[in-house]
N, C-alpha and C positions, 0 to 999 in steps of 0.2 A: 736721326737728328730731328726730323720733322715731328716724329712721335713725341720725343722728349720736349720739344718746344710746345707742342699742343698740350701735353700734360701740365707743363709749367704755367701755361696761360690759364688753365683751369684752376690749379692749386694755389697759385700766388694770391689771388683775391680771397680765396677761402681762408688761407693762413692769415692774411691781414685782418679779416673779420674776427677770426678766433683770437688773435693776439689783442685786438682792440677790446673784445669782450672780456678777456681775462684781466686786462688792465683796469677796465671800468669796475669789475667786481672787486678787485683789490682796493681801488680808491673808495668805493662804497663802504667796504669793511673798515677801512682806516678812519673815514669820516664818522661812522657810527661809533667806533671804539673811542674816539675822542669824547663823544657825548656820554657814553657809558661810564667812563672814568671820572667824569665831572659830577654825575648824579649823586653819589654818596655825600659829597661835600655840600651840594645844594640842599639835600635832605637834612644834613646835620645843621645847616644854617636855619632851616625851618624849626627844628627841634629847639634850638637855642633862642629863637626870636618869635616863634609861633606865627610866622608870616614869611613869605618869600620876598616881600617888598624890601627894597634896599640892598638886595644881594647884587654884588658886582664881581667880576672876575678877580679884581685885585683883592677884595675882601676874602673871597673863597681861597685864593692862594695864600694869603697871609694867615688866615685863621684855621684853615683845615688841611689843604693839600697844595704845597708849592709846585707840584709836578703837573697840575692840570694844564692841558694843552690850550692853544689859542682858540677857544670857542667864543661865540658871540651870544651874550645874554640879551635877547631881543625884548622880552617882556617879563616883568616880575610883578605879580599882584599878591594879595594876601594868601590865596589858596591855590594859585596856579602860576605857571611860568612857561616860557618857550625859549629854548636854546638852539643854536645852530652851529654847525661845524663844516668846514670845507677841507677837502684833500684832493689835489689835482683838479680835475674837472667835476668832481662829485660834491654834492651838497646834501646834508642830512639835518634833520631837526627832531626835537623831542618836546611835545607839549606835556609837561608834567603836572602832577606826579604820576598819573595813571595812563598817560598816552603811550602809544607804541613808538618805536624808533622808525622814522619815515625818511624816505629820500625826497628832497624838495626843500621848501623854505617856509619859515614861520609866517611870512607875508602872504603866502597862498597855500594854506594847509589843505584846502579841498583838492588841490591838484597833487598832493603828496602821494607817494607810492610806498606801501609797507615794505620795510626791509626784511628780506627773507634770508636769515643767516645760513640756512642749510644749502642755499644756492651758491655760497661764496667759498671757494676752495681755500682762500687765504685765511679764513677763520679756522680751518681744520688744523693749521699749524699751531693754533693756540689750544687745541683740544686737550692737551695734557697740562694746561695752566689752570690750576684750581682757583686762582684769584678772580678769573673772569666770571664764572657763574655766581660767585659771591657778590660781586659788584652788580650784576644783573638782577639780583634778588632784593637789593636795598629799596628800590621804589615801592614795591609791594609791601615790604615791612613797614616803611614809614607811612604808607597809606593806611595800613592797619592801625598804627598808632594814632593817626589823625581821627579815625572813626571811633576808637575805643579809649582814647586819652591814656593808654597804657599798652605795654607789650604783653601783659599778662594774658595767658590763654592762647597765645599765638602758636599755631602749628602749620606745618607745610600743607596739609590738606585744606585748611581754612584759607591760607594765602592763595592757593591755586583756585579754590572755588569762588572766592570773593574778589580777587584782584588780577591774577595772572595765571591762567591754566598752563602756560608754558614754562613755569619756573623750573629750574634744574633741581636735581635731587639733593638739596641741602638738608642738613640735620639741625633742627632747633634744639640745642642742648639745654638751654634754659631761657625763660622769658619772664621777666619781672616788670614791675610798673614802669620803671624808667630805663631799663637796660635789658640786654639779651646777649646770647652768644650763639652764633651759627657757625657751622663748619661743613666742609665737603672734602671728599677724597676723589681724585681723578688719576687713574693710571698709577696708583701708588704714591701720588703727591697730595698732601693735605694742606689746607689753609683754613683760617678762622677769622671771625670778626667779632669782637667783644664790645658791643654797645654802639650807639648811633654815631658817636664822634671818633671812635677808634679806627686806626688804620687796619687794613687787612694784613695778617701775618701768616707766615708759614707755620704749620703745625696744627694742633687741635686745641679745642677750648680748654683752658686751665681747669683742673678739678679742685 
């Protein structure tokens, strides 16, 4: 009994720490996912208005995606913005359009910590969801449009080299001046996005 009690005295604090770490990783992932899902609508707003200024959560929900979570749009200027999201005790922010997803706050970006998706087991449950990598690719695509005033000539190698080396293995099926179609397949499941204001759909780009 003494041995059991001694082992319990050692293991219980360890288990509590492990549980707390897993909870924080889950909350970090959920906060970042809120931001990821909002970015396509923010970039669609920029395409329509040639500025981020004036973007509000209400406008984004009304004009682009009513399912956007309760994020905070902290700053919106002509060519940049900063959005925040919270989940549980975790807070995350994104300084767009080219910034990373960070843990922390727009009010103190220098203290932010880069979000490392590979460290979060909760993200692995979404590994077979092809919509997630497409959403994550939109900021780089819209940054390309800003720099070239067209999607023409856009390729995955160019997007990786110039904007985000960590982009997933999307396929740029076609890229024209004002529109494009990208697709990806993950574990037999496919999804595509046809143009800056279109929703992400299951399947592949129409031929």
